[in-house]
GUMIDREN-884441 format. One line per 8 residues: number of its first residue (from 1); for each residue x, y, z of N, C-alpha, C, O. Coordinates in Angstrom, 2 decimals, always signed. Each point is the difference from the previous one (the first is absolute). Layout:
N
NUM) X/Y/Z/X/Y/Z/X/Y/Z/X/Y/Z ~ ...
# end
This chain:
228
1) -4.45/-17.10/+6.24/+0.73/+1.34/+0.44/+0.18/+0.64/+1.18/-1.07/+0.29/+0.54 ~ +2.37/+0.16/+0.27/-0.19/+0.70/+1.01/-0.34/+1.13/+0.33/+0.69/+0.71/-0.74 ~ -1.26/-0.09/+1.31/-0.46/+1.75/+0.38/-0.06/+0.55/+1.14/-0.69/-0.47/+0.91 ~ +1.30/+1.38/-0.82/-0.05/+1.10/+1.07/-1.14/+1.14/-0.50/-0.16/+0.68/-1.02 ~ -0.52/-0.83/+2.24/-1.14/+0.81/+0.25/+0.45/+0.98/+1.18/+0.38/-0.33/+1.12 ~ -0.54/+1.92/-1.81/+0.71/+1.02/+1.35/-1.73/+1.24/-0.24/-0.17/+0.98/-0.73 ~ -0.76/-1.70/+1.72/-1.34/+0.69/-0.34/-0.63/+0.15/+1.91/+0.06/-0.85/+0.89 ~ -0.55/+2.07/-0.86/-0.44/+0.15/+1.32/-0.99/-0.08/+0.71/-0.22/+0.17/+1.20
9) -0.69/-0.59/-2.55/-1.29/+0.07/+0.45/-0.36/-1.70/-0.42/-0.17/-0.57/-1.08 ~ +0.14/+0.10/+2.49/-0.10/-1.41/+0.56/-1.00/-1.14/-0.82/+0.34/-1.12/-0.38 ~ -2.00/+1.94/+0.18/-0.46/-0.49/-0.70/+0.54/-0.26/-1.60/+0.40/-1.08/-0.44 ~ -0.48/+2.03/-0.10/+0.58/+0.06/-1.38/+1.75/-1.16/-0.07/+0.55/-0.47/-1.00 ~ -0.16/+0.37/+2.40/+1.06/-0.44/-0.64/-0.16/-1.63/+0.11/+0.77/-0.77/-0.58 ~ -1.94/+0.33/+1.45/-0.64/-1.12/+0.58/-0.51/-0.87/-1.34/+0.09/-1.20/-0.25 ~ -0.58/+2.18/-0.41/-1.08/-0.23/-1.36/+1.42/-0.48/-1.32/+0.09/-0.92/-0.81 ~ +0.74/+1.97/+1.15/+1.12/-0.24/-1.30/+0.72/-1.64/+0.66/+0.29/-1.06/-0.56
17) -0.23/+1.41/+1.53/+0.82/-1.48/+0.51/-0.71/-1.02/-0.32/+0.45/-0.73/-0.88 ~ -1.40/+0.49/+1.33/-0.90/-0.78/-0.52/-0.24/-0.43/-0.83/+0.09/-1.23/-0.09 ~ -0.58/+2.07/-1.06/+0.19/-0.44/-1.49/+1.37/-0.78/-0.97/+0.08/-0.94/-0.78 ~ +0.83/+1.92/+1.36/+1.49/-0.59/-0.47/+0.20/-1.30/+0.35/+0.41/-0.86/-0.77 ~ -0.79/+0.66/+2.28/+0.31/-1.55/+0.40/-1.03/-1.05/-0.74/+0.29/-1.20/+0.04 ~ -1.49/+1.63/-0.72/-0.94/-1.32/-0.68/+0.85/+0.16/-1.69/-0.05/-0.84/-0.89 ~ +0.65/+1.93/+0.85/+0.79/-0.33/-1.39/+1.30/-0.64/+0.21/+0.81/-0.29/-0.88 ~ -0.67/+0.06/+2.41/+1.43/-0.74/-0.50/+1.27/+1.00/+0.21/+1.11/-0.26/-0.43
25) -1.44/+1.50/+1.19/+1.20/+0.71/-0.30/+0.13/+0.23/+2.03/-0.97/+0.06/+0.76 ~ +2.46/+0.02/-0.34/+0.60/+0.15/+1.17/-0.17/+1.51/+0.32/+0.54/+0.94/-0.59 ~ -1.50/-0.89/+1.79/-0.02/+1.65/+0.34/+0.91/+0.19/+1.16/+0.02/-0.94/+0.79 ~ +1.02/+2.30/-0.45/+0.13/+0.40/+1.22/-0.52/+1.21/-0.10/+0.19/+0.60/-1.06 ~ -0.95/+0.06/+2.11/-0.41/+1.08/+0.60/+0.73/+1.24/+1.01/+0.43/-0.27/+1.12 ~ -0.38/+1.54/-1.67/+0.35/+0.88/+1.02/-0.88/+1.10/-0.13/-0.26/+0.60/-1.04 ~ -0.23/-0.36/+2.32/-1.27/+1.37/+0.03/+1.40/+1.71/+0.16/-0.51/+1.12/+0.06 ~ +1.14/-1.17/-0.05/+0.65/+1.46/-0.07/+1.30/-0.30/-0.94/+0.44/-1.12/-0.23
33) +0.07/+2.30/-0.25/+1.33/+0.32/-0.74/+0.89/-0.39/+0.92/+0.91/+0.37/-0.74 ~ -0.30/-0.79/+1.73/+1.16/-0.01/+0.84/+0.32/-1.14/-0.09/+1.12/-0.42/-0.28 ~ -2.47/-0.45/+0.60/-0.09/-1.58/-0.49/+0.41/-0.66/-0.90/+0.92/-0.79/-0.22 ~ -1.99/+1.37/-0.45/+0.44/-0.18/-1.35/+1.33/+0.41/-0.68/+0.15/-0.90/-0.83 ~ +0.80/+1.66/+0.72/+1.06/+0.35/-0.37/+1.03/-0.99/+0.25/+0.88/-0.42/-0.75 ~ -1.24/+0.05/+2.26/+0.72/-1.18/+0.65/-0.24/-1.28/-0.64/+0.84/-0.84/-0.33 ~ -1.95/+0.80/+0.22/-0.19/-1.46/-0.28/+0.62/-0.15/-2.05/+0.92/-0.62/-0.54 ~ -1.70/+1.30/+0.14/+0.70/+0.29/-1.42/+1.61/-0.02/-0.34/+0.40/-0.53/-1.03
41) +0.42/+1.08/+1.87/+1.86/-0.05/+0.08/-0.08/-1.38/+0.27/+0.21/-0.63/-1.03 ~ -0.42/-0.07/+1.97/+0.32/-1.30/+0.54/-0.69/-1.24/-0.92/+0.50/-1.12/+0.04 ~ -1.47/+1.36/-0.71/-0.69/-1.58/-0.23/-0.01/+0.22/-1.66/-0.06/+1.14/-0.47 ~ +0.10/-2.16/-0.24/+0.14/+0.35/-1.96/-1.62/-0.19/+0.07/-0.55/-0.89/+0.65 ~ +0.03/+1.66/-1.24/-2.11/-0.29/-0.69/+0.44/+0.25/-1.20/+1.04/+0.50/-0.43 ~ -2.37/-1.08/-0.23/+0.25/+0.26/-1.52/-0.64/+1.40/-0.69/+0.16/+0.65/-1.03 ~ -1.07/-0.58/+2.36/-0.45/+1.01/-0.69/-0.76/+0.82/+1.66/-0.49/-0.71/+0.88 ~ +0.56/+2.35/-0.79/-0.43/+0.51/+0.64/-0.99/+0.93/+0.05/+0.20/+0.99/-0.71
49) -1.40/-0.99/+1.46/-1.13/+0.77/-0.22/+0.19/+1.10/+1.45/+0.16/-0.26/+1.20 ~ -0.26/+1.52/-1.92/+0.35/+1.11/+1.03/-0.74/+1.19/+0.11/+0.03/+0.99/-0.73 ~ -0.82/-1.25/+1.93/-1.16/+1.65/+0.02/+0.61/+1.06/+0.16/+0.71/+0.10/+1.00 ~ -0.80/+1.07/-1.97/+0.40/+1.44/+0.81/-0.63/+0.35/+1.41/+0.67/-0.14/+1.02 ~ -1.31/+0.36/-1.01/-0.84/+0.65/+1.62/+0.63/-1.06/+0.97/-0.99/-0.64/+0.36 ~ +2.16/+0.07/+0.32/+0.05/-0.61/+0.85/+0.98/+0.78/+1.72/+0.94/+0.80/-0.07 ~ -1.22/-1.07/+0.68/+0.19/+0.27/+1.10/+1.85/-0.34/+0.23/+0.56/-1.00/-0.45 ~ +0.11/+2.10/+1.23/+1.80/-0.42/-0.08/+0.39/+1.18/-1.12/+0.13/+1.22/-0.08
57) -0.04/-2.48/-0.75/+0.57/+0.93/-1.23/-0.69/-0.12/-1.44/+0.07/-1.02/-0.68 ~ -0.57/+1.88/+0.39/-1.04/+0.01/-1.48/+0.74/-1.03/-0.93/+1.20/-0.25/-0.02 ~ -2.08/-0.22/-0.64/+0.15/-0.97/-1.03/+0.94/+0.40/-1.14/+0.80/-0.81/-0.47 ~ -0.95/+2.48/-0.13/+1.16/+0.41/-0.54/+1.46/-0.14/+0.57/+0.94/-0.34/-0.71 ~ -0.83/+0.62/+2.10/+1.33/-0.10/+0.09/+0.41/-1.35/+0.18/+1.12/-0.37/-0.37 ~ -1.99/-0.45/+0.93/+0.56/-1.59/+0.28/+0.38/-0.55/-1.87/+1.01/-0.58/-0.42 ~ -2.00/+0.93/-0.21/+0.83/+0.28/-1.45/+1.23/+0.35/-0.72/+0.65/-0.64/-0.83 ~ -0.45/+1.98/+1.43/+1.25/+0.45/-0.59/+1.22/-0.61/+0.94/+1.16/+0.08/-0.40
65) -1.52/-0.74/+1.77/+1.08/-0.10/+0.73/+0.25/-1.35/-0.31/+1.14/-0.33/+0.31 ~ -1.94/-0.71/-0.90/+0.37/-1.19/-0.60/+0.85/+0.16/-0.98/+1.04/-0.65/-0.07 ~ -1.38/+1.55/-0.80/+0.90/+0.22/-1.30/+1.10/+0.17/-0.32/+0.76/-0.54/-0.80 ~ -0.64/+1.93/+2.00/+0.90/+0.89/-0.03/+1.32/-0.49/+0.96/+1.19/+0.25/-0.15 ~ -1.75/-0.88/+1.00/+0.53/-0.12/+1.26/+0.45/-1.58/+0.17/+1.02/-0.48/+0.49 ~ -2.06/-0.10/-1.02/+0.07/-1.59/+0.61/+0.32/-0.66/-1.24/-0.01/-1.22/-0.16 ~ +0.28/+2.01/-0.62/+0.31/-0.86/-1.79/-1.17/-0.69/-0.30/+0.02/-0.23/-1.21 ~ -1.26/-0.30/+1.83/-1.16/-0.82/-0.50/-0.74/+0.43/-0.97/-0.72/+1.00/-0.12
73) +1.11/-2.28/-0.91/-0.62/+0.23/-1.27/-1.92/-0.98/-0.28/-0.73/-0.18/-0.98 ~ +0.67/-0.13/+2.28/-1.64/-0.92/-0.04/-0.31/+1.23/-0.88/+0.48/+1.12/-0.16 ~ -1.79/-2.04/-0.47/-0.91/+0.95/-0.68/-1.17/+0.54/+1.15/-0.46/-0.85/+0.75 ~ +0.10/+1.92/-0.66/-1.03/+0.69/+0.76/-1.06/+0.48/-0.49/+0.02/+0.81/-0.93 ~ -1.30/-1.33/+1.59/-1.14/+0.31/-0.38/-0.84/+0.99/+1.11/-0.67/-0.47/+0.92 ~ +0.84/+1.87/-1.17/-0.67/+1.23/+0.55/-1.65/-0.14/+0.26/-0.82/-0.08/-0.91 ~ +0.44/+0.07/+2.65/-1.48/+0.14/-0.25/-0.25/+1.54/+0.41/+0.77/+0.66/+0.70 ~ -1.83/-0.26/-1.18/-0.11/+1.30/+0.60/-1.44/+0.71/-0.76/-0.55/-0.37/-1.04
81) +0.18/+1.45/+1.88/-1.59/+0.51/+0.09/+0.15/+0.90/-1.66/-0.76/+0.08/-0.97 ~ +2.04/+0.44/+1.23/+0.36/+1.42/-0.48/+0.50/-0.51/-1.82/+1.09/-0.54/-0.22 ~ -2.08/+0.83/-0.89/-0.30/-0.32/-1.42/+0.39/+1.28/-0.89/-0.43/+0.24/-1.13 ~ +1.23/+0.44/+1.79/+0.51/+1.61/-0.81/+1.02/-0.46/-0.64/+0.66/-0.85/+0.60 ~ -0.11/+1.36/-2.29/+1.32/-0.49/-0.60/+1.01/+0.24/+1.32/+0.67/-0.91/+0.48 ~ -0.68/+2.09/-0.03/+1.01/+0.43/+0.84/+0.51/-0.53/+0.79/+1.22/+0.06/+0.17 ~ -2.32/-0.94/+0.77/-0.01/-0.94/+0.62/+0.90/-1.39/-0.12/+0.84/-0.58/+0.69 ~ -1.48/+0.39/-1.93/+0.81/-1.13/-0.77/+1.28/+0.40/-0.14/+0.68/-0.41/+0.94
89) -0.05/+1.08/-1.77/+1.23/+0.23/+0.02/+0.80/+0.19/+0.87/+1.22/-0.10/-0.10 ~ -2.06/+0.49/+1.36/+1.03/+0.01/+1.36/-0.15/-1.16/+0.44/+0.32/+0.08/+1.18 ~ -0.66/-1.31/-1.44/+0.24/-1.31/+0.47/+0.91/-0.54/-1.09/+0.83/-0.87/+0.29 ~ -0.95/+1.42/-1.77/+1.25/-0.73/-1.02/+1.15/+0.95/+0.65/+0.92/-0.61/+0.54 ~ -0.88/+1.48/-0.53/+1.42/+0.73/+0.49/+0.31/-0.63/+1.46/+1.13/+0.33/+0.38 ~ -1.68/-0.97/+0.35/+0.55/-0.24/+1.34/+0.12/-1.67/-0.22/+0.39/-0.71/+0.92 ~ -0.72/+0.19/-2.11/+0.64/-1.51/-0.48/-0.83/-0.89/-0.39/+0.45/-0.96/-0.63 ~ -2.14/+1.07/+0.95/-0.89/-1.24/+0.37/+0.07/-0.06/-2.26/+0.25/+0.76/-0.94
97) -0.66/-2.15/+1.17/-0.33/-0.60/-1.62/-1.22/-0.29/-0.23/-0.26/-0.76/-0.94 ~ -0.81/+1.32/+1.78/-1.52/+0.26/-0.52/-0.93/+0.22/+1.22/+0.19/-0.28/+1.18 ~ -1.32/+0.89/-1.85/-0.52/+0.88/+1.32/-1.30/-0.81/-0.39/-0.25/-0.49/-1.11 ~ -0.53/+0.45/+2.26/-1.48/-0.38/+0.03/-1.06/+0.76/+1.03/-0.02/-0.15/+1.22 ~ -0.64/+0.79/-1.82/-0.60/+1.42/+0.98/-1.30/-1.19/+0.63/-0.41/-1.07/-0.45 ~ +0.09/+1.83/+1.60/-0.83/-0.93/+0.97/-1.59/+0.83/-0.63/+0.25/+1.09/-0.52 ~ -1.37/-1.38/+0.52/-0.30/-1.85/+0.12/+0.49/-0.65/-1.11/+0.34/+0.61/-1.01 ~ -0.27/-1.86/+1.14/+0.83/-0.86/-0.80/-0.46/-1.53/+0.24/-0.12/-0.50/+1.11
105) -0.07/-0.02/-2.05/-0.52/-1.62/-0.20/+1.11/-1.18/+0.39/+1.12/-0.04/-0.52 ~ -1.52/-0.78/+1.36/+1.47/-1.09/+0.63/+0.56/-0.51/-1.58/+1.18/-0.04/-0.32 ~ -2.42/-0.35/-0.61/+0.81/-0.24/-1.02/+0.99/+0.20/-1.00/+0.94/-0.57/-0.55 ~ -1.82/+2.04/+0.56/+1.57/+1.12/-0.69/+1.11/-0.37/+0.80/+0.83/-0.84/-0.38 ~ -0.77/+1.59/+1.77/+1.44/+0.30/+0.26/+0.36/-1.67/-0.20/+1.23/-0.10/-0.01 ~ -1.67/-0.82/-0.11/+0.84/-1.53/+0.32/+0.65/-0.10/-1.46/+1.07/-0.58/-0.19 ~ -1.91/+1.25/-0.97/+0.31/-0.19/-1.46/+1.60/+0.89/+0.13/+1.09/-0.38/-0.43 ~ -1.36/+1.41/+1.03/+1.28/+1.06/-0.23/+1.23/-0.77/+0.74/+1.10/-0.14/-0.54
113) -1.41/-0.31/+1.77/+0.92/-0.73/+0.30/+0.60/-1.08/-0.47/+1.15/-0.32/+0.28 ~ -1.78/-0.21/-0.91/+0.24/-1.15/-1.03/+1.16/+0.49/-1.00/+1.11/-0.50/-0.15 ~ -1.74/+1.74/-0.55/+0.68/+0.48/-1.27/+1.53/+0.62/+0.86/+1.13/-0.25/-0.44 ~ -1.37/+1.02/+1.65/+1.37/+0.17/+0.37/+1.03/-0.72/+0.62/+1.16/+0.30/+0.26 ~ -1.93/-1.49/-0.04/+0.87/-1.13/+0.76/+0.76/-1.03/-1.26/+0.63/-0.98/+0.42 ~ -0.68/+1.17/-1.63/+0.37/-0.51/-1.06/+1.13/+0.13/-0.41/+0.39/+1.12/-0.29 ~ +0.58/-2.38/+0.16/+1.33/+0.28/+0.06/+0.47/-0.21/-1.23/-0.59/-0.83/-0.69 ~ +1.67/+1.47/+0.17/+0.15/-0.31/-1.28/+1.36/-0.95/+0.16/+0.67/-0.21/+1.02
121) -0.53/-0.22/-2.18/+1.43/-1.02/-0.09/+1.47/+0.20/+0.47/+0.60/+0.70/-0.83 ~ +0.11/-1.05/+1.80/+1.43/+0.32/+0.05/+0.46/+0.25/-1.43/-0.34/-0.64/-0.99 ~ +1.32/+1.91/+1.06/+1.10/+0.40/-0.97/+0.98/+0.01/+0.25/+0.32/+0.71/+0.95 ~ +0.77/-1.54/-1.72/+1.48/-0.03/+0.48/+0.49/+1.93/+0.73/-0.05/+1.07/-0.61 ~ +0.44/-1.33/+1.89/+0.74/+1.25/+0.50/+0.83/+1.05/-1.31/-0.10/+1.23/+0.08 ~ +0.78/-1.81/-1.07/+0.84/+0.73/-0.69/-0.86/+1.14/-1.17/+0.32/+1.00/-0.65 ~ -1.61/-1.86/+0.86/-0.37/+0.95/-1.46/-0.33/+0.94/+0.36/-0.23/+0.13/+1.21 ~ +0.03/+1.22/-2.35/-0.20/+1.16/+0.13/-0.50/+0.33/-1.12/+0.38/-0.45/-1.08
129) -1.63/+1.63/+1.31/-0.14/+0.64/-1.23/+0.46/+1.45/+0.32/+0.30/+0.65/+1.01 ~ -0.39/-0.43/-2.45/+0.83/+1.79/+0.20/-0.66/+0.37/-1.63/-0.21/-0.60/-1.06 ~ +0.04/+2.04/+1.66/-0.74/+1.16/-1.26/+0.33/+1.21/+0.69/-0.43/+0.46/+1.06 ~ +1.70/+0.18/-2.27/+0.11/+1.14/+0.48/+1.22/+0.12/+1.21/+1.17/-0.35/-0.14 ~ -1.75/+0.90/+1.28/+0.87/+0.07/+1.09/-0.86/-0.76/+1.48/+0.23/+0.12/+1.21 ~ -1.22/-0.90/-1.92/-0.47/-0.84/+1.42/-0.18/-1.59/-0.48/-0.42/-0.51/-1.04 ~ +0.89/+0.01/+2.19/+0.65/-1.45/-0.05/-0.76/-0.36/+1.46/+0.16/+0.38/+1.16 ~ -1.24/-1.47/-1.94/-0.52/-0.80/+1.19/+0.76/-1.75/-0.05/+0.30/-0.66/-1.00
137) -0.11/+0.09/+3.17/+0.53/-0.99/-0.51/-0.75/-0.84/+0.70/-0.13/+0.11/+1.22 ~ -0.48/-1.10/-2.00/-0.76/-1.00/+0.07/+0.17/-0.85/+1.34/-0.79/-0.20/+0.92 ~ +1.79/-0.13/-1.09/+0.45/-0.77/+1.31/-0.21/+0.53/+1.51/-0.57/-0.52/+0.95 ~ +1.30/+1.86/-1.08/-0.37/+0.63/+1.43/-0.88/+1.10/+0.11/+0.11/+0.86/+0.88 ~ -1.03/-0.88/-1.81/-1.01/+1.05/+0.01/+0.29/+1.02/+0.11/-0.67/+0.59/+0.85 ~ +1.63/+0.16/-1.46/+0.61/+1.31/+0.59/-0.04/+0.83/-1.52/+0.24/-0.45/-1.12 ~ -0.63/+1.79/+1.52/+0.16/+0.83/-1.12/+0.60/+1.12/-0.03/-0.09/+0.92/+0.82 ~ +0.90/-1.00/-2.09/+0.68/+1.85/+0.05/+0.31/+0.42/-1.07/+0.64/-0.51/-0.93
145) -1.31/+1.90/+1.13/+0.46/+1.24/-1.51/+0.84/+0.70/+0.54/+0.13/+0.25/+1.20 ~ +0.72/+0.24/-2.45/+1.12/+0.90/+0.08/+1.04/-0.53/+1.56/+0.67/+0.84/+0.59 ~ -0.70/-2.04/-0.22/+0.91/-0.43/+1.06/-0.80/+0.14/+1.64/+0.51/-0.38/+1.06 ~ -1.82/+1.01/-1.23/-0.78/+0.25/+1.15/-1.13/-1.15/-0.20/-0.67/-0.25/-1.00 ~ +0.68/-0.47/+2.53/-0.96/-0.29/+0.26/-1.52/+0.10/+0.07/-0.39/+1.02/+0.57 ~ -0.62/-1.90/-1.05/-1.25/+0.66/-0.16/-0.87/-1.17/+0.71/-0.03/-1.10/-0.54 ~ -0.60/+1.30/+1.59/-0.83/-0.60/+0.67/-1.88/+0.11/-0.57/-0.93/+0.80/-0.08 ~ +1.28/-2.18/-0.18/-1.67/-0.43/-0.76/-0.58/-0.91/+1.15/+0.52/-0.76/+0.82
153) -2.18/+1.26/-1.19/-0.78/-1.40/+0.63/+0.30/-1.06/-0.58/+1.00/-0.12/-0.71 ~ -2.17/-1.16/+1.07/-0.09/-0.83/-1.03/-0.39/+0.12/-1.87/+0.37/-0.51/-1.05 ~ -1.24/+1.43/+1.49/-1.03/+0.05/-0.98/+0.91/+1.01/-0.95/+0.10/-0.41/-1.15 ~ +0.49/+1.49/+1.39/+0.72/+0.54/-1.33/+1.14/-0.79/+0.22/+0.81/+0.21/-0.90 ~ -0.36/-1.10/+1.78/+1.50/-0.79/-1.10/-0.74/-0.89/-0.74/+0.64/-0.28/-1.01 ~ -1.56/-0.23/+1.05/-0.70/-0.82/-1.09/-0.25/+0.67/-0.87/-0.23/-0.66/-1.02 ~ +0.14/+1.87/+0.89/-0.77/+0.75/-0.97/+1.25/+0.15/-1.06/+0.10/-0.26/-1.20 ~ +0.75/+0.75/+2.14/+1.52/+0.60/-0.50/+0.81/-1.25/-0.81/+0.75/+0.24/-0.95
161) -0.95/-1.31/+1.34/+0.54/-1.41/-0.28/-0.51/+0.05/-1.49/+0.71/+0.09/-1.00 ~ -2.32/-0.18/+1.07/-0.18/-0.30/-1.29/+0.11/+0.83/-1.25/-0.01/-0.32/-1.18 ~ +0.13/+1.63/+1.87/+0.19/+0.97/-1.24/+1.68/+0.18/-0.71/+0.40/+0.23/-1.14 ~ +0.28/-0.46/+2.47/+1.24/-0.41/-0.10/+0.33/-1.14/-1.14/+0.64/+0.07/-1.05 ~ -1.08/-0.75/+1.46/+0.05/-1.43/-1.03/-0.24/-0.37/-1.24/+0.58/-0.82/-0.71 ~ -1.93/+1.83/+0.43/-0.84/+0.25/-1.71/+0.64/+1.02/-0.41/-0.36/+0.29/-1.14 ~ +1.53/+0.71/+1.75/+0.47/+1.59/-0.94/+0.88/-0.62/-0.89/+0.78/-0.86/+0.38 ~ -0.86/+1.32/-1.80/-0.93/+1.34/-0.11/-1.43/-0.10/-0.26/-0.64/+0.89/-0.57
169) +0.11/-2.03/+1.02/-1.17/+0.08/-0.38/-1.45/-0.16/+0.69/+0.10/-0.34/+1.18 ~ -1.45/+0.50/-1.64/-1.01/+0.67/+0.70/-0.67/-1.17/+0.60/-0.45/-1.00/-0.56 ~ +0.47/+1.41/+2.08/-0.98/-1.10/+0.74/-1.14/+0.84/+0.51/-0.01/+1.13/+0.49 ~ -1.11/-2.14/-0.77/-1.47/+0.71/-0.03/-0.39/-0.51/+1.15/+0.45/-1.03/+0.51 ~ -1.72/+2.09/+0.13/+0.01/+0.14/+1.21/-0.55/-1.53/+0.54/+0.16/-0.48/+1.12 ~ -0.80/-0.09/-2.19/-0.90/-1.55/+0.70/+1.71/-0.60/-0.04/+0.27/-0.45/+1.11 ~ +0.58/+0.38/-1.81/+1.10/-1.08/+0.43/+0.47/+0.83/+1.76/-0.02/-0.55/+1.10 ~ +0.23/+1.36/-1.28/+0.18/+0.83/+1.33/-0.92/-0.44/+1.14/+0.64/-0.29/+1.00
177) -1.81/+0.18/-0.87/-1.12/-0.27/+0.66/+0.10/-1.51/+0.27/-0.25/-0.53/+1.08 ~ +0.66/-0.12/-2.27/+0.17/-1.54/+0.68/+1.04/-0.64/+0.48/-0.10/-1.19/+0.31 ~ +1.52/+2.03/-0.16/+0.86/-0.15/+0.66/-0.06/+0.42/+1.61/+0.64/-0.46/+0.95 ~ -1.62/+1.47/-1.00/-0.47/+0.42/+1.66/-1.07/-0.78/+0.53/-0.02/-0.34/+1.19 ~ -0.92/+0.01/-2.06/-1.44/-0.74/+0.69/-0.17/-0.97/-0.36/-0.96/-0.64/+0.44 ~ +1.79/+0.14/-1.38/-0.61/-1.27/-0.70/-1.33/-0.16/-1.07/+0.17/+0.48/-1.13 ~ -1.08/-0.92/+1.34/-1.05/-0.26/-0.79/-1.34/+0.95/+0.68/-1.07/+0.22/-0.58 ~ +1.47/+0.28/+2.01/-0.81/+0.86/+0.64/+0.13/+1.17/-0.38/+1.20/+0.17/-0.21
185) -2.08/+1.26/-0.13/+0.63/+0.98/-0.29/-1.08/+0.95/+1.23/-1.21/-0.08/+0.18 ~ +2.39/+1.08/+0.62/-0.57/+1.06/+0.66/-1.31/+0.65/-0.53/-0.15/+0.07/-1.22 ~ -0.81/+0.42/+2.06/-0.81/+0.71/-1.07/+0.27/+1.89/+0.29/-1.04/+0.65/-0.13 ~ +2.24/+0.14/+0.48/+0.07/+0.59/-0.12/+1.47/+0.12/-0.95/+0.61/-1.01/-0.35 ~ -0.15/+2.45/-0.01/+1.15/-0.16/-0.95/+1.19/-0.27/+1.01/+0.77/+0.87/-0.40 ~ -0.13/-1.49/+1.43/+0.99/-0.42/+0.62/+0.84/+0.31/-0.62/+0.81/+0.78/+0.50 ~ -0.62/-1.25/-1.83/+1.22/-0.43/-1.06/+0.71/+1.64/-0.17/+1.11/+0.23/+0.48 ~ -1.69/+0.53/-1.01/+0.10/+1.59/+0.20/+0.87/+0.27/+1.40/+1.16/+0.39/+0.06
193) -1.71/-0.59/+0.64/+0.71/+0.49/+1.51/+1.30/-0.47/+0.06/+1.00/+0.72/+0.02 ~ -1.02/-2.11/+0.02/+1.11/-0.55/+0.09/+1.35/+0.69/-1.11/+1.18/+0.18/+0.34 ~ -1.88/+0.12/-1.84/+1.15/+0.53/-1.05/+0.33/+1.27/+0.82/+1.11/+0.52/+0.08 ~ -2.39/-0.07/+0.57/+0.67/+1.49/+0.46/+1.32/+0.22/+1.09/+0.90/+0.83/-0.04 ~ -1.13/-1.80/+0.93/+1.15/-0.66/+1.11/+1.14/-0.22/-1.05/+1.11/+0.54/+0.08 ~ -1.45/-1.26/-0.92/+1.32/-0.58/-0.64/+0.87/+1.13/-0.61/+1.23/+0.05/+0.13 ~ -2.27/+1.17/-1.05/+0.77/+0.78/-0.72/+0.83/+1.26/+0.83/+0.92/+0.72/-0.39 ~ -1.78/-0.80/+1.98/+0.57/+0.87/+0.83/+1.67/-0.40/+0.67/+0.93/+0.78/+0.22
201) -0.97/-1.78/-0.08/+1.58/-0.89/+0.36/+0.81/+0.11/-1.17/+1.11/+0.52/-0.08 ~ -1.84/-1.11/-0.93/+1.16/-0.26/-1.13/+0.50/+0.82/-0.57/+1.21/+0.10/-0.22 ~ -2.42/+0.91/-0.23/+0.30/+1.08/-1.14/-0.12/+1.38/+0.50/+0.27/+0.88/-0.80 ~ -0.58/-0.59/+1.83/-0.09/+1.53/+0.02/+1.19/+0.43/+0.67/+0.47/+1.10/-0.26 ~ +0.07/-1.87/+1.10/+1.47/+0.65/+0.53/+1.03/-0.32/-0.81/+1.18/-0.22/+0.28 ~ -1.90/+0.23/-1.58/+1.61/-0.14/-1.74/-0.74/+0.79/-0.68/-1.19/+0.29/+0.06 ~ +2.51/+0.21/-1.05/+0.02/+0.64/-0.55/-1.02/-0.80/-1.85/-1.00/+0.33/-0.62 ~ +1.81/-1.16/+0.51/-0.96/-1.22/-1.01/-1.29/-0.91/+0.31/+0.06/-1.08/+0.58
209) -0.93/+1.51/-0.93/-1.22/-0.49/+0.25/-0.05/-1.66/-0.78/-0.01/+0.01/-1.23 ~ -0.03/-1.23/+1.87/-0.19/-1.46/-0.26/-1.27/-0.06/-0.11/-0.24/+0.09/-1.20 ~ -1.15/-0.24/+2.07/-1.03/-0.40/-0.23/-1.00/+0.76/-0.67/-0.35/+1.10/+0.44 ~ -0.29/-1.73/-1.78/-0.67/+1.16/-0.88/-0.94/-0.98/+0.12/+0.11/-1.20/+0.24 ~ -1.45/+2.23/-0.54/-1.39/-0.84/-0.53/-0.12/-0.09/-1.64/+0.50/+0.63/-0.93 ~ -1.14/-1.38/+1.02/-0.48/-0.09/-1.48/-1.48/-0.10/+0.06/-0.58/-0.99/+0.45 ~ +0.06/+1.89/-0.85/-1.22/+0.38/+0.31/-1.28/-0.89/-0.65/+0.03/-0.33/-1.19 ~ -0.66/+0.13/+1.68/-0.88/-1.30/-0.14/+0.24/-1.37/+0.13/-0.89/-0.85/+0.00
217) +2.50/+0.56/+0.16/+0.37/-1.45/-0.03/+0.47/-0.45/+1.18/-0.37/-1.00/+0.61 ~ +1.38/+1.94/-0.27/+1.28/-0.34/+1.31/+0.59/+0.52/+0.57/-0.55/+0.88/+0.66 ~ +2.11/-1.08/-0.49/+0.72/+0.58/+0.28/+1.19/-0.66/-0.44/-0.09/-1.21/-0.17 ~ +1.33/+1.84/-0.07/+1.31/-0.05/-0.61/+1.11/+0.03/+1.06/-0.48/+0.40/+1.05 ~ +1.75/-0.66/-0.93/+1.08/+0.64/+0.53/+0.90/-0.10/-0.77/+0.28/-1.02/-0.63 ~ +0.58/+2.58/+0.56/+0.80/+0.06/-1.23/+0.75/+1.28/+0.09/-0.75/+0.84/+0.47 ~ +1.92/-0.35/-0.73/+0.36/+1.49/+0.10/-0.73/+1.04/-0.48/-0.61/-0.31/-1.02 ~ +0.49/+1.11/+1.28/-0.93/+1.57/-0.80/+0.93/-0.12/-1.41/-0.73/-0.19/-0.97
225) +1.88/+0.24/+0.69/+0.68/-0.11/-1.10/-0.54/-1.23/-1.15/-0.05/+0.13/-1.23 ~ -0.26/-1.14/+1.90/-0.35/-0.72/-1.09/-1.74/-0.43/-0.42/-0.44/-1.09/-0.36 ~ -0.27/+2.34/+0.57/-0.81/-0.02/+0.00/-0.44/+0.21/-1.34/+0.63/+0.91/-0.53 ~ -1.72/-1.58/-0.41/-0.25/+0.57/-1.04/-1.15/+0.57/-0.61/+0.08/+0.52/-1.12
# end
């Protein structure tokens, strides 16, 4: 696994790099946002570890620029000492895929990186998933609703792909957690935060709600007038 670490704490960065090297990863380190952004634009990585409070350009802005300006879809794990829901939502809105608060164990960091770096089987470029006015192209990884392009981070893309593929059936929380993290499960309810972000992008700007909660079970994607 090829990892880019953007972290200004040299001691922490050295510990992370040493641990990842022991696990067989190839690691590249940048100590500020400007350098990290440049490296991320120029080189291909399997996953990016991004600290929020870094000099030059902060982590939120680095993440936003990678997603909206550079079009980079590499999974991003954000590191921060801030652990409120507002802070997490800000991170996910910027385009991060996972959120790990300091202090953390290196073992947990590695498990999360493995989950983010897991690749899905390639799909034929022409294959489309469609429900109502929502269309996902599995080949180009483009998503549109009512002809408008939607920008999703990797986690939201995986959730939406699963819901679209199962529609109109219900997808359980356990199934979605398996899609995102495999056998490892996060301690906090990160899935709910991803669903909140997905609804903000897919449903909030439009008249017809597509993503619905099935209380105590999971979620389903279906137009409102098809609900029973």
